[in-house]
N, C-alpha and C positions, 0 to 999 in steps of 0.2 A: 504494500500500500504506500503510495507516495506521501510526502510530507504535507502537502496542501489538503489532501483528503483526511489525513489524521487531524490536522488543525481544525477543519470543519466539524468532524465528529466530536472532538473534545469540546470545542466552543459551543456547539449545540447542546451537548450534555451539561455543560456548566450552566447554560441559560435555562434549560428545561428539565433539570434533574428532578425526578419525581419525589414529592414530599408527602407527608401524611396530612390529610385534610387541607390540602392546598397551602400548607405551611412551607415557607421558603427556608432554605438552609442558610447557615451563617455566611458562607462564601457568597451566595447569591445576593443576600442583603447587603453585605459589605461592598461588593463590586458595584451594585446599583447606587448605593449611597455615595460612593467615592467617584463614580463615573468611570470606572475601569472597564475597558472593552474586553469581553470574554475571548476574543481572538488574540489579544495581546497575552492574556493569561495562558491560553492554549499554546502559543508559540514558546513562551517561557518554559512551560512544562515539558514540551517535546524537544527542547534544545539539549536535554540530558538523557542518558540512559539510566534506568533504575534497576536493571536486571541484576538479580542475585543479592540485592540489599534487603536488610530487615525492613518490614513494613513500617514499624514505628520510626525508624531512622528516616525513611522516605517522607513520612508525614511531616516531620519537622523541617526536613530539607526543602521540600517543595514550598512550604509556607514561607520559610526564610528567603528563598530565592524570589518568589513572587513579591513579597514585601519589599525586598531590597530594590527590585527593578521597577516597582510602581510607587515607591515612596510611602508605603504603609508603615505605621508604627503599631506593633502588635504585642499584647501581653503573652505570657506563656500559654494561658488558656485559649486565647484567640488563635495563637499559632497552631495549637493542637487541633482546635475545631476546624480551622481553615485547611490544615494538612489532611485531616480525615476526609473532609469534603472533596478536596482535589484528588486524592488517591482514589476515592470512590468514583469520581468522574472518569479517571483513567481506566478503571476496571469496568465501569458501566459502558464506556465507549468501546470496550473490547480491545484496548491497546495493550493492557497488562492484565494479569490475573494474580491472585495470591495463592501460594503453595505453602502447605504446612511443612515446617522443617522437622528434623528429628527431635529437636528440643521441645519440651512440652510448652505449648502456647506460642511458639515462635512462628511467624509467617514471613515468607520471603516473596519478593516481587519477581514475577516471571513474565517475559514478553509473550504476547499472543500473536504479534505481527512482526514482520521484518520492517523495521523503521530505519530509514537512512538518517544518521546523525551527522551533522557537519563536523569535520575534524576541528579540534580546538586550535585556535589561532596561536601561533608562537609569539609570545609577548616578551620574550627575553631579548636582551640586546647582545649582539655578537660584537666582540671587540677583537680586532686583529692587531697584534703587537708585532711591529717590524723591528728587527735588530740588525 
């Protein structure tokens, strides 16, 4: 599946994630209040691979990444709530799934799609010393 198709799926899931009795999730309310475009959030989420990482680690990681790139200031609880919502969106959009590890209660993120990630840009400075 190409990157744009994945962005569309995740963005639509963020916007339309099913709630109980028409209740909106924390992430949906937060993005609406702050005017944050779900496409922007989807692009942030899909810019990294979460394959093989602990689900709890991913929850905090995606929340911190989205907060940093959109200027959000979140408490620990808000980070947890946003991260759970975003990881749920990734699983609901069928980009990732959660697999139970051998450890009791540990869930790991596994990819359900072949997603092409952009290679990280080399930001180090190369210095050539001439002698």
